[in-house]
C-alpha positions in Angstrom: 130.1 103.5 92.3 129.7 101.4 89.2 126.3 101.7 87.5 126.5 98.6 85.2 126.4 94.9 86.1 124.3 95.5 89.2 121.1 93.8 90.4 118.7 96.5 91.5 115.4 96.5 93.4 113.2 99.5 93.0 110.1 100.0 95.1 107.2 101.8 93.4 109.0 101.0 90.1 106.1 100.8 87.7 105.3 104.5 87.3 106.9 107.9 87.7 110.4 108.3 89.0 110.6 104.6 89.8 109.8 103.6 86.3 112.3 106.1 84.8 115.0 104.8 87.2 114.1 101.2 86.1 114.5 102.2 82.5 117.8 104.0 83.1 119.3 101.2 85.1 118.1 98.6 82.5 119.5 100.6 79.6 122.9 100.8 81.3 123.3 97.0 81.7 121.7 96.2 85.0 119.3 93.5 86.1 116.3 95.4 87.4 113.5 94.2 89.7 110.5 96.5 90.4 107.6 96.1 92.8 104.3 97.9 93.2 100.8 97.3 94.4 99.0 97.2 91.1 99.5 94.2 88.8 98.2 96.1 85.8 100.8 98.9 86.2 103.5 96.3 86.6 102.5 94.6 83.4 102.4 97.9 81.6 106.0 98.6 82.8 107.1 95.1 81.7 105.5 95.6 78.3 107.7 98.7 77.8 110.8 97.1 79.3 110.5 93.3 78.7 113.8 92.6 80.7 112.2 93.8 83.9 111.5 91.4 86.7 108.3 92.3 88.6 106.5 91.4 91.8 103.5 92.7 93.7 104.3 94.3 97.0 102.3 96.7 99.2 105.1 98.5 101.1 102.6 99.9 103.6 102.2 96.4 105.0 105.1 95.0 107.2 104.3 91.4 106.1 104.5 92.4 102.5 107.8 94.0 103.0 109.1 90.8 104.6 107.7 88.8 101.8 109.5 91.1 99.3 112.8 90.6 101.0 112.4 86.8 101.2 111.3 86.5 97.5 114.0 88.8 96.2 117.0 87.4 98.1 115.9 83.9 97.3 115.5 84.5 93.5 118.2 87.2 93.0 121.1 86.5 95.2 123.3 89.0 93.3 121.0 91.9 94.4 123.3 94.7 95.5 121.2 97.9 95.1 118.0 98.8 97.0 116.1 101.9 95.8 113.5 103.0 98.3 111.4 105.0 95.9 107.8 104.3 96.7 105.9 107.2 98.1 102.5 108.9 98.4 101.6 112.6 98.8 98.3 113.9 100.2 96.9 117.3 100.9 95.8 117.4 104.6 94.1 120.4 106.3 94.5 120.1 110.0 91.8 122.8 110.4 89.5 119.7 109.8 91.0 117.8 112.8 91.4 114.2 111.8 89.0 114.3 108.9 91.7 114.6 106.1 94.3 112.7 108.1 92.3 109.5 108.4 90.5 109.7 105.0 93.1 108.1 102.8 96.4 106.2 102.6 98.9 106.5 105.4 101.9 108.5 104.3 103.9 107.6 107.4 103.8 103.9 106.7 104.7 104.2 103.0 107.1 107.1 103.0 109.2 106.4 106.2 108.3 103.2 107.9 108.8 101.1 104.7 112.3 102.4 103.8 113.4 102.0 107.3 112.2 98.4 107.6 113.4 97.5 104.1 116.8 98.9 104.8 117.0 96.9 108.0 116.0 93.7 106.2 118.4 94.1 103.3 121.5 95.4 105.0 122.8 92.0 106.2 122.4 90.7 102.6 124.0 93.8 101.1 127.0 93.6 103.6 128.0 90.4 101.9 128.5 92.1 98.5 131.8 93.6 97.4 130.0 96.8 96.4 126.4 97.7 97.3 124.1 100.7 97.8 120.9 101.9 99.4 119.3 104.8 97.5 116.6 106.7 99.3 114.4 109.1 97.3 113.4 112.1 99.4 112.4 115.5 98.1 113.3 119.1 98.0 110.4 119.4 100.4 112.5 117.6 103.0 114.4 120.8 103.5 111.6 123.4 103.0 108.0 122.2 103.6 105.0 122.9 101.5 102.3 123.5 104.1 99.4 122.0 102.2 101.1 118.6 102.2 102.5 118.6 105.8 102.7 114.9 106.5 104.5 114.2 103.2 107.1 116.9 103.9 107.6 115.6 107.5 108.1 112.0 106.2 110.7 113.2 103.6 112.5 115.2 106.3 112.6 112.1 108.5 113.9 110.0 105.6 116.6 112.6 105.0 117.6 112.4 108.6 117.5 108.6 108.6 119.7 108.6 105.5 122.3 110.7 107.2 122.5 108.4 110.2 122.5 105.3 108.1 125.3 106.6 105.9 127.4 107.3 109.1 126.6 103.8 110.6 127.6 102.1 107.3 130.6 104.3 106.5 133.1 101.5 107.1 131.2 98.8 105.2 130.7 98.0 101.5 127.3 99.7 101.5 127.1 103.2 100.1 124.1 105.2 101.1 122.7 107.8 98.7 119.9 110.3 98.9 118.1 111.6 95.8 116.1 114.9 96.5 114.2 115.9 93.4 112.2 119.1 92.9 108.6 119.0 91.7 108.4 116.1 89.1 105.7 115.5 86.5 104.3 112.3 87.9 101.0 111.0 89.4 102.3 111.4 92.9 99.8 114.0 94.0 96.8 112.2 92.4 95.6 115.3 90.5 96.0 117.8 93.3 98.0 120.2 91.1 95.1 120.4 88.7 92.7 121.2 91.6 95.1 124.0 92.7 95.4 125.2 89.1 99.1 124.8 89.4 100.7 125.4 86.0 104.2 124.1 86.9 104.1 120.4 86.4 107.8 120.0 87.3 110.7 118.3 85.6 110.4 115.1 83.7 111.1 111.9 85.7 113.6 110.9 83.1 115.8 113.9 84.2 115.7 112.7 87.7 116.8 109.2 86.6 119.6 110.7 84.5 121.0 112.8 87.3 120.6 109.9 89.8 122.8 107.6 87.8 125.4 110.3 87.2 125.4 111.0 91.0 125.9 107.3 91.7 128.8 107.2 89.2 130.4 110.2 90.9 129.8 108.9 94.5 127.7 112.1 95.1 125.9 110.9 98.2 123.4 113.7 98.3 122.0 114.1 94.8 119.9 117.3 95.1 118.4 118.1 91.7 117.4 121.5 90.1 115.5 124.0 92.2 115.5 121.6 95.2 119.0 123.1 95.8 117.2 126.4 96.5 114.9 124.7 99.0 117.9 123.2 100.7 120.2 126.3 100.8 117.6 129.0 101.5 114.8 127.3 103.6 113.4 130.4 105.3 113.3 132.5 102.2 111.9 129.7 100.1 109.2 128.8 102.7 107.7 132.2 102.2 107.9 131.8 98.4 106.3 128.4 98.0 103.6 128.9 100.7 102.2 132.2 99.4 
């Protein structure tokens, strides 16, 4: 797939992997739109990359997703790449019953419901383009779960499964469906939980994920599994024991 001259929408694009993807797409000659919940973070991103188009969107809210689709397709009719990147990760101990589960953001609505609805909304628009793509950002934990973040892992496994089915359904259309499965990445995703666990490994830089993603798109590598995420994919039983010690 060509990686220049596109119009790209990235959810959760103001920080972390999303911002690095926005930077990489922008630097390679694409028009990039990012959305996020926090106006301040969107403005910080635009200050770093003035060419970015930004809009506020809470992807956990179905009405906000619809509003994002309406605004984007009205103002950027050339949009041909949707990157479902927004995600949250929470530690949940089910020994506490519903205490942890209900005390925080809903990973299910953000991590799996949002990309499913956004894909459904944008597909009729993308079908009209000569070349288009949906890029779903999952995780190495989609293949081998880390037990302390069980709902996150389940949502990423579900998104992996959804991506496989979507790719098959759209195989005879102009829409290419990609999956990006990074390993641990040095971002704010876990909201400081690594420090609480005294975890020394901060993961790879988000810029590395962006670099490999664009290369994978160029090569039509539909499953872009990065770094040690390959071990989690290829040796799930062995790696489950290793990462959950």
